[in-house]
C-alpha positions as CSV (number, residue, x, y, z in Angstrom):
1,M,-23.9,-31.3,21.8
2,H,-20.6,-30.4,23.8
3,R,-18.2,-33.4,23.9
4,T,-18.8,-32.5,28.0
5,D,-21.9,-33.7,28.2
6,L,-20.7,-36.9,26.8
7,K,-19.6,-39.6,29.4
8,P,-16.3,-41.9,28.6
9,A,-18.9,-44.7,28.0
10,A,-21.1,-42.8,25.8
11,A,-18.2,-41.2,23.9
12,A,-16.7,-44.2,22.9
13,A,-20.4,-45.9,21.6
14,T,-20.4,-43.1,19.0
15,C,-17.4,-45.0,17.3
16,A,-19.7,-47.8,16.7
17,P,-19.1,-49.6,13.5
18,T,-22.4,-49.1,11.8
19,R,-21.9,-44.6,12.5
20,A,-18.6,-44.9,11.9
21,R,-19.5,-46.1,7.9
22,T,-22.5,-43.9,8.2
23,R,-20.4,-40.7,8.6
24,A,-17.7,-41.8,6.1
25,R,-20.4,-41.8,3.5
26,S,-21.4,-38.6,4.9
27,C,-17.9,-37.1,4.9
28,A,-17.2,-38.5,1.2
29,R,-20.9,-37.1,0.1
30,T,-19.7,-33.7,1.5
31,R,-16.0,-33.9,0.0
32,N,-18.1,-34.7,-3.4
33,H,-20.2,-31.4,-3.0
34,K,-17.2,-29.2,-2.3
35,R,-15.4,-30.5,-5.5
36,A,-18.3,-30.1,-7.5
37,L,-18.3,-26.6,-6.4
38,S,-15.2,-25.4,-6.9
39,V,-15.4,-26.7,-10.3
40,L,-18.7,-24.5,-10.8
41,Y,-17.0,-21.5,-9.7
42,A,-13.6,-21.9,-12.0
43,A,-16.1,-22.8,-14.8
44,L,-17.7,-19.6,-13.7
45,A,-14.8,-17.3,-13.6
46,L,-13.4,-18.3,-16.6
47,A,-16.4,-17.7,-18.8
48,A,-16.1,-14.3,-17.2
49,L,-12.7,-14.3,-18.3
50,S,-13.7,-15.2,-21.6
51,I,-16.9,-12.6,-21.7
52,L,-14.6,-10.0,-20.7
53,G,-12.1,-10.9,-23.2
54,G,-8.4,-9.0,-23.6
55,C,-9.6,-5.8,-23.1
56,G,-12.1,-6.6,-20.4
57,V,-9.2,-7.9,-18.6
58,G,-7.1,-5.3,-19.0
59,M,-9.6,-2.7,-17.6
60,L,-10.0,-5.2,-15.0
61,I,-6.7,-5.3,-14.4
62,G,-5.6,-1.1,-14.9
63,G,-8.7,-0.8,-12.3
64,V,-7.2,-2.5,-9.8
65,A,-4.1,-0.4,-9.9
66,E,-5.1,2.9,-10.5
67,N,-6.7,1.7,-7.0
68,I,-4.4,1.3,-5.4
69,R,-2.2,3.9,-7.1
70,K,-5.1,6.5,-5.4
71,S,-5.0,4.8,-2.2
72,T,-1.2,4.9,-2.0
73,P,0.5,8.5,-0.6
74,K,3.6,9.7,-2.2
75,T,6.6,10.9,-1.0
76,I,7.5,15.3,-1.4
77,E,11.1,16.3,-1.1
78,A,11.2,19.7,0.2
79,E,11.1,22.8,-1.8
80,Y,13.5,24.7,0.4
81,E,16.3,22.5,2.1
82,G,17.9,25.5,4.1
83,L,16.6,25.7,7.4
84,T,18.3,22.6,8.4
85,D,20.5,23.3,11.9
86,K,19.6,26.9,11.7
87,S,17.1,28.8,13.5
88,F,14.3,30.7,12.4
89,V,10.9,33.0,13.1
90,V,7.6,32.7,11.0
91,L,6.3,36.5,10.4
92,V,3.0,36.7,9.0
93,T,1.0,39.7,7.7
94,A,-2.2,40.2,5.9
95,P,-4.3,43.6,4.6
96,A,-6.3,45.1,6.9
97,V,-9.6,44.6,5.3
98,I,-8.7,41.0,5.4
99,L,-7.9,40.9,9.3
100,A,-11.1,43.6,9.8
101,Q,-12.5,40.1,8.8
102,Y,-11.0,37.5,10.1
103,P,-9.0,39.1,13.2
104,E,-7.7,35.6,14.4
105,L,-6.1,34.7,11.2
106,V,-2.4,35.9,11.7
107,Q,-2.2,34.2,15.1
108,K,-3.7,31.2,13.9
109,I,-1.2,30.9,10.3
110,T,2.1,32.1,12.5
111,A,2.0,30.0,15.2
112,D,0.4,26.5,13.2
113,V,3.4,26.9,10.5
114,A,5.9,27.9,13.1
115,I,5.2,24.6,15.0
116,R,5.0,22.2,11.9
117,V,8.3,23.4,10.2
118,A,9.8,23.0,14.1
119,D,8.6,19.5,13.9
120,N,9.4,18.4,11.0
121,A,12.4,20.8,8.9
122,G,15.4,20.0,11.2
123,A,16.5,23.5,12.8
124,S,18.3,23.9,15.3
125,G,15.5,26.3,17.2
126,F,12.5,28.7,16.5
127,V,10.8,31.9,17.9
128,P,8.1,30.7,19.3
129,P,4.7,32.0,18.7
130,I,3.7,33.6,21.4
131,K,7.1,36.1,21.4
132,T,6.4,36.5,17.6
133,L,3.1,38.0,17.8
134,E,4.2,39.8,21.4
135,Y,7.3,40.9,18.9
136,T,4.8,42.1,16.0
137,F,2.0,43.8,18.0
138,N,4.7,45.9,19.8
139,R,6.3,47.2,16.7
140,P,3.7,47.4,14.1
141,S,5.9,49.4,11.4
142,W,8.8,46.2,11.2
143,P,7.2,44.9,7.8
144,A,9.1,48.3,7.1
145,R,12.7,47.6,8.2
146,P,14.8,45.6,6.8
147,I,14.2,42.4,7.5
148,S,17.9,41.5,8.5
149,A,17.5,44.3,11.2
150,V,14.2,42.0,12.4
151,A,16.1,38.6,12.4
152,S,19.1,40.8,14.2
153,E,16.6,42.1,17.0
154,L,14.7,38.3,17.3
155,G,18.2,36.3,17.1
156,V,17.6,34.2,13.9
157,Q,19.2,32.8,10.7
158,R,16.5,32.5,8.8
159,V,12.9,34.5,8.4
160,I,9.8,32.8,6.7
161,R,7.8,35.9,5.7
162,I,3.9,34.8,4.6
163,E,2.4,37.6,3.4
164,V,-1.5,36.7,2.9
165,I,-2.7,38.4,-0.4
166,D,-6.2,37.0,-1.2
167,Y,-8.6,35.5,1.5
168,R,-12.0,34.4,1.2
169,L,-15.1,32.6,1.8
170,N,-17.5,33.8,-0.8
171,D,-17.0,34.4,-4.5
172,R,-17.8,38.5,-4.7
173,G,-21.5,39.1,-4.7
174,N,-22.4,35.9,-3.9
175,S,-22.9,35.7,0.1
176,Y,-24.9,32.2,-0.1
177,I,-22.3,29.7,-1.9
178,W,-19.2,28.8,-0.4
179,D,-16.4,29.3,-2.9
180,G,-13.6,29.8,-0.3
181,T,-9.7,31.0,-1.8
182,A,-6.6,32.0,-0.1
183,T,-3.5,33.0,-1.6
184,A,-0.2,33.6,0.0
185,S,4.0,34.2,-0.6
186,I,5.3,32.9,1.3
187,A,9.0,34.1,1.1
188,V,12.3,33.2,3.3
189,V,15.7,35.1,3.9
190,E,19.0,34.2,5.0
191,A,20.0,36.6,7.4
192,D,23.5,34.8,7.8
193,G,23.7,34.8,4.0
194,S,25.6,37.6,1.6
195,L,22.2,39.1,0.9
196,P,20.3,39.7,4.3
197,D,17.6,41.8,3.3
198,D,17.0,39.4,-0.2
199,F,14.8,36.5,-0.7
200,A,16.7,33.8,-1.0
201,Y,13.4,31.5,-1.6
202,Q,9.9,33.1,-2.6
203,K,6.6,31.2,-3.9
204,T,3.1,32.0,-4.1
205,I,0.6,28.9,-3.2
206,T,-3.7,29.0,-3.6
207,V,-5.8,27.0,-2.0
208,R,-9.6,26.7,-2.2
209,F,-12.5,25.2,-0.2
210,P,-15.0,23.1,-1.0
211,D,-13.4,21.0,-3.3
212,Q,-17.2,21.1,-5.3
213,P,-18.6,24.5,-6.3
214,G,-22.2,24.9,-5.3
215,F,-22.2,24.7,-1.2
216,S,-24.7,26.8,0.4
217,Q,-24.6,27.6,4.0
218,A,-26.9,25.5,5.0
219,E,-25.1,22.5,3.9
220,I,-22.1,23.8,5.2
221,P,-21.6,26.0,8.7
222,G,-19.2,29.3,7.9
223,P,-16.6,28.0,10.6
224,A,-16.0,25.0,9.2
225,V,-15.0,26.4,5.6
226,N,-12.9,29.2,7.6
227,S,-11.0,26.4,9.2
228,E,-10.5,24.1,6.5
229,L,-9.6,26.4,4.7
230,T,-6.7,28.1,7.1
231,R,-5.9,24.6,7.4
232,R,-5.1,23.6,3.7
233,L,-3.4,27.2,3.7
234,V,-1.2,26.3,6.9
235,E,-0.3,22.6,5.0
236,R,0.7,23.8,1.5
237,A,2.8,26.6,3.3
238,S,4.7,24.1,5.7
239,W,5.0,21.5,3.2
240,L,7.4,23.5,1.1
241,F,9.9,23.2,4.0
242,Y,10.5,19.1,4.6
243,Q,10.0,16.2,3.4
244,H,6.2,14.7,3.8
245,E,3.3,12.5,1.8
246,E,0.8,13.4,-0.4
247,M,-2.5,11.3,-1.5
248,P,-2.3,11.6,-5.6
249,D,-5.5,12.9,-5.9
250,I,-4.9,15.3,-2.7
251,K,-7.4,18.4,-4.2
252,Y,-5.4,21.6,-2.9
């Protein structure tokens, strides 16, 4: 019954001595019941700890610590920090056999890496991906030219060159089970440095998807495998150039 259902006199009547004594006894029983439950729970907890013993308690605490570790991202520093206050361009190449099967790959990597790095690496400027793709399309022989000349034409101080070495969704000879692998060489040329045609930084990276073997085309659509593999390659390539966070149990 809500308080608004009672008139003042009726509300006062509920405080009569007899009802007050009844309520007091009821409250006392409730408090005693709660104390008994608290004692019981404490005894059960102590019994559990005694059963576990020292090793068991250590395992319990260790398990909690491990869960915390796995759920806490760790900060990773940039491997190459020379983009700060510098202008850059991202240039991507891939073998014709890869482009024949994945024609959008170069465009996707060019755009996504350039935007990620521009947003996070502290660069002074960058060539927009659409301009980069226009430049490489109109000059198909640009990879054979001195990179310093390319940098001069594009007006940048740093060239991030990404060469896709391998990109496939299946193991060769097994087109039914997904086994995505992507490998790329990432290099940086400092066009304003003393060696404008040499690599100031270089690293080869490899990513895979799915994380577990045995997934078939019936379980994961091909476009989903392709999209995630490209995303992982882009992320790993971009992370080389700025501080970022990674989960400790990351699979790629």
